[in-house]
Every structure is written in C-alpha cells, then in structure tokens.
C-alpha positions as a Markdown table, in Angstrom:
| # | Residue | x | y | z |
|---|---|---|---|---|
| 1 | Met | -25.7 | -3.5 | -16.6 |
| 2 | Ala | -23.5 | -1.1 | -14.8 |
| 3 | Glu | -19.9 | -2.2 | -14.0 |
| 4 | Lys | -19.3 | -2.5 | -10.3 |
| 5 | Thr | -16.2 | -0.5 | -9.2 |
| 6 | Leu | -14.7 | -1.5 | -5.9 |
| 7 | Ala | -13.1 | 1.5 | -4.3 |
| 8 | Ala | -10.0 | 1.5 | -2.2 |
| 9 | Gln | -9.9 | 3.1 | 1.2 |
| 10 | Leu | -7.1 | 4.3 | 3.4 |
| 11 | Glu | -8.1 | 4.0 | 7.1 |
| 12 | Lys | -6.2 | 5.7 | 9.9 |
| 13 | Ile | -5.6 | 3.3 | 12.7 |
| 14 | Ala | -3.4 | 5.6 | 14.9 |
| 15 | Ser | -1.0 | 8.4 | 14.4 |
| 16 | Gly | 1.3 | 7.3 | 11.6 |
| 17 | His | -0.4 | 3.9 | 11.1 |
| 18 | Tyr | -2.8 | 3.3 | 8.3 |
| 19 | Ile | -4.5 | 0.3 | 6.6 |
| 20 | Leu | -5.3 | 0.1 | 2.9 |
| 21 | Lys | -8.4 | -1.8 | 1.9 |
| 22 | Gly | -10.1 | -2.8 | -1.3 |
| 23 | Gln | -8.8 | -2.8 | -4.8 |
| 24 | Leu | -6.2 | -0.5 | -6.5 |
| 25 | Asn | -6.8 | 0.0 | -10.1 |
| 26 | Phe | -6.9 | 2.7 | -12.8 |
| 27 | Lys | -10.4 | 3.7 | -11.6 |
| 28 | Ser | -9.8 | 3.7 | -7.8 |
| 29 | Val | -6.3 | 5.1 | -7.5 |
| 30 | Pro | -6.9 | 8.8 | -8.6 |
| 31 | Gly | -9.8 | 9.1 | -6.1 |
| 32 | Leu | -7.8 | 7.5 | -3.3 |
| 33 | Trp | -4.9 | 9.8 | -3.9 |
| 34 | Gly | -7.2 | 12.9 | -4.0 |
| 35 | Arg | -9.1 | 12.0 | -0.9 |
| 36 | Asn | -6.1 | 11.1 | 1.3 |
| 37 | Lys | -3.2 | 13.3 | 0.2 |
| 38 | Val | -3.7 | 16.1 | 2.7 |
| 39 | Ser | -4.6 | 13.9 | 5.7 |
| 40 | Leu | -1.8 | 11.3 | 5.1 |
| 41 | Phe | 1.0 | 13.8 | 4.7 |
| 42 | Ser | -0.3 | 16.2 | 7.4 |
| 43 | Asp | -0.1 | 13.3 | 10.0 |
| 44 | Glu | 1.8 | 14.5 | 13.1 |
| 45 | Ser | 4.1 | 11.4 | 12.9 |
| 46 | Asp | 7.3 | 11.6 | 11.0 |
| 47 | Thr | 7.0 | 7.8 | 10.3 |
| 48 | Leu | 4.1 | 6.5 | 8.2 |
| 49 | Asp | 3.3 | 2.8 | 8.2 |
| 50 | Ile | 0.9 | 1.5 | 5.6 |
| 51 | Asp | -0.5 | -2.0 | 6.1 |
| 52 | Leu | -1.7 | -3.6 | 2.8 |
| 53 | Ser | -2.9 | -6.9 | 4.4 |
| 54 | Gln | -6.5 | -6.1 | 3.4 |
| 55 | Leu | -5.7 | -5.1 | -0.1 |
| 56 | Glu | -7.7 | -7.5 | -2.4 |
| 57 | Arg | -6.0 | -6.8 | -5.7 |
| 58 | Ser | -3.9 | -4.3 | -7.5 |
| 59 | Asp | -2.8 | -3.5 | -11.0 |
| 60 | Ser | 0.3 | -1.4 | -11.9 |
| 61 | Ser | -1.5 | 1.8 | -10.9 |
| 62 | Gly | -1.5 | 0.6 | -7.3 |
| 63 | Leu | 2.3 | 0.3 | -7.5 |
| 64 | Ala | 2.5 | 3.8 | -9.0 |
| 65 | Leu | 0.5 | 5.0 | -6.0 |
| 66 | Leu | 3.1 | 3.6 | -3.6 |
| 67 | Val | 5.9 | 5.3 | -5.6 |
| 68 | Glu | 4.0 | 8.6 | -5.4 |
| 69 | Trp | 3.4 | 8.2 | -1.6 |
| 70 | Tyr | 7.1 | 7.4 | -1.2 |
| 71 | Arg | 8.1 | 10.5 | -3.2 |
| 72 | Glu | 5.7 | 12.7 | -1.3 |
| 73 | Ala | 6.7 | 11.4 | 2.1 |
| 74 | Gly | 10.4 | 12.1 | 1.3 |
| 75 | Gln | 9.5 | 15.7 | 0.2 |
| 76 | Asp | 7.7 | 16.2 | 3.5 |
| 77 | Gly | 10.6 | 14.8 | 5.5 |
| 78 | Lys | 8.7 | 11.7 | 6.5 |
| 79 | Ser | 9.7 | 8.0 | 6.2 |
| 80 | Ile | 7.1 | 5.6 | 4.9 |
| 81 | Thr | 7.0 | 1.8 | 4.9 |
| 82 | Phe | 4.6 | -0.5 | 3.2 |
| 83 | Phe | 3.8 | -3.7 | 5.2 |
| 84 | Asn | 2.1 | -6.9 | 4.3 |
| 85 | Leu | 2.4 | -6.3 | 0.5 |
| 86 | Pro | 0.4 | -9.0 | -1.4 |
| 87 | Ala | 2.7 | -11.4 | -3.2 |
| 88 | Gln | 1.3 | -10.5 | -6.6 |
| 89 | Met | 2.0 | -6.8 | -6.0 |
| 90 | Tyr | 5.5 | -7.5 | -4.7 |
| 91 | Glu | 6.2 | -9.5 | -7.9 |
| 92 | Met | 5.3 | -6.5 | -10.0 |
| 93 | Ala | 7.7 | -4.4 | -7.9 |
| 94 | Arg | 10.4 | -7.0 | -8.2 |
| 95 | Ile | 10.1 | -7.2 | -12.0 |
| 96 | Ser | 10.2 | -3.5 | -12.3 |
| 97 | Gly | 13.1 | -3.1 | -9.8 |
| 98 | Leu | 11.0 | -1.0 | -7.5 |
| 99 | Asn | 11.6 | -3.6 | -4.7 |
| 100 | Glu | 15.1 | -2.1 | -4.5 |
| 101 | Ile | 13.8 | 1.4 | -4.0 |
| 102 | Leu | 10.6 | 1.2 | -2.1 |
| 103 | Pro | 10.5 | 0.2 | 1.6 |
| 104 | Leu | 8.4 | -3.0 | 1.2 |
| 105 | Ser | 7.5 | -5.9 | 3.5 |
| 106 | Val | 5.8 | -8.9 | 1.9 |
| 107 | Arg | 2.8 | -10.5 | 3.6 |
| 108 | Glu | 3.9 | -13.6 | 5.3 |
| 109 | Glu | 1.9 | -16.7 | 4.5 |
| 110 | Pro | 0.7 | -18.8 | 7.4 |
| 111 | Val | 3.2 | -21.6 | 8.3 |
| 112 | Asn | 1.8 | -25.2 | 8.2 |
| 113 | Glu | 2.6 | -26.6 | 11.6 |
| 114 | Thr | 3.0 | -30.2 | 10.6 |
| 115 | Ser | 5.7 | -31.9 | 12.6 |
| 116 | Val | 8.4 | -33.9 | 10.8 |
| 117 | Glu | 9.8 | -36.8 | 12.8 |
C-alpha cells in the first residue's frame, strides 16, 4: 500500500498576505520551498504576512522553513511575520530559542464565555 503524503500549500490571499495549508514535514517542505520561493519573494509588498492557522501539523523541517523564509526576506529587504502559529510548532520554536529570533504570533485558542458570578 502506498503511503499517503499530504502536501503543503502556500496560497496568496492578497499582496503581501499568504496562508499556509496542509502539513510541513521532511517530504513536503522541499517542494513547497521550490514551488514558492520566486513568487513569495518577488511579491510587490515589502511586508509579508504568513498565516499558519490552517497548518495541520509540522515537524522540525517546518520550523527550518520559517527560518529560511525569514533569512530570505531579510536578504530581499522585506519584513516577514508568521501569524497563528500552532501551539505545537511554537513550542518547538521556544525550546530551540527561535521564538526569540523569528517574528511569531501564536494562534489564540477560543475563549470559553462562561460567566463567573
């Protein structure tokens, strides 16, 4: 039986605004990088916002991809911010100290609206 590989996609929402979908792993990251490097860094905006709210899962290669995008953006004179980072991915960044370097915003969990009287 063939192993199912869930690819990751970077979808452009508007100039400078993207959403990352799917799974980031050792199989999907190289293809994602290759398919999107030119279009992402040739965007006319000097500010790139990457929304990770639809990212299903990531291993350490996904975090390495964010580091590479951050590095590439800096070389191109662009700023980049990663929004709605899944908690598991943020924890990997925290443990490695990358949360102090990368511009990360953690996904906010819904607030339970129960009243306390």
